[in-house]
C-alpha positions in Angstrom: 41.8 -27.7 -18.8 45.4 -28.2 -19.6 47.3 -28.4 -16.1 50.5 -28.6 -17.7 50.0 -25.9 -19.8 49.2 -23.8 -17.3 52.2 -24.5 -15.3 54.0 -24.0 -17.8 53.2 -20.4 -18.3 53.6 -20.0 -14.8 57.2 -20.8 -14.8 57.9 -17.1 -16.4 56.6 -15.4 -13.8 56.9 -17.5 -10.5 60.2 -18.8 -8.7 60.9 -22.8 -9.2 59.3 -23.5 -6.1 56.1 -21.8 -6.1 55.9 -23.1 -10.2 56.5 -26.8 -8.3 53.7 -26.3 -5.9 51.4 -24.9 -8.4 52.2 -28.1 -10.4 51.5 -30.2 -7.6 48.1 -28.5 -7.1 47.0 -28.8 -10.8 48.0 -32.6 -10.9 45.9 -32.8 -7.8 43.1 -30.5 -9.2 43.1 -32.9 -12.4 43.1 -36.0 -10.1 40.0 -35.0 -8.5 38.2 -33.8 -11.7 39.0 -37.7 -13.3 37.6 -39.5 -9.8 34.4 -36.7 -10.3 34.0 -38.3 -13.8 34.4 -41.6 -12.6 31.7 -41.1 -9.9 29.4 -39.1 -12.4 29.7 -42.7 -14.3 28.8 -44.8 -11.7 25.5 -42.8 -10.7 
């Protein structure tokens, strides 16, 4: 999923502080997915 695109779309609907929270959450989700991919590759 393109988290940056999702966060950009949210900017039109949310106050700036909520968008930043959403952007941070998207970054964490993306990082978690990458870690999961690495762990799967190591199995």
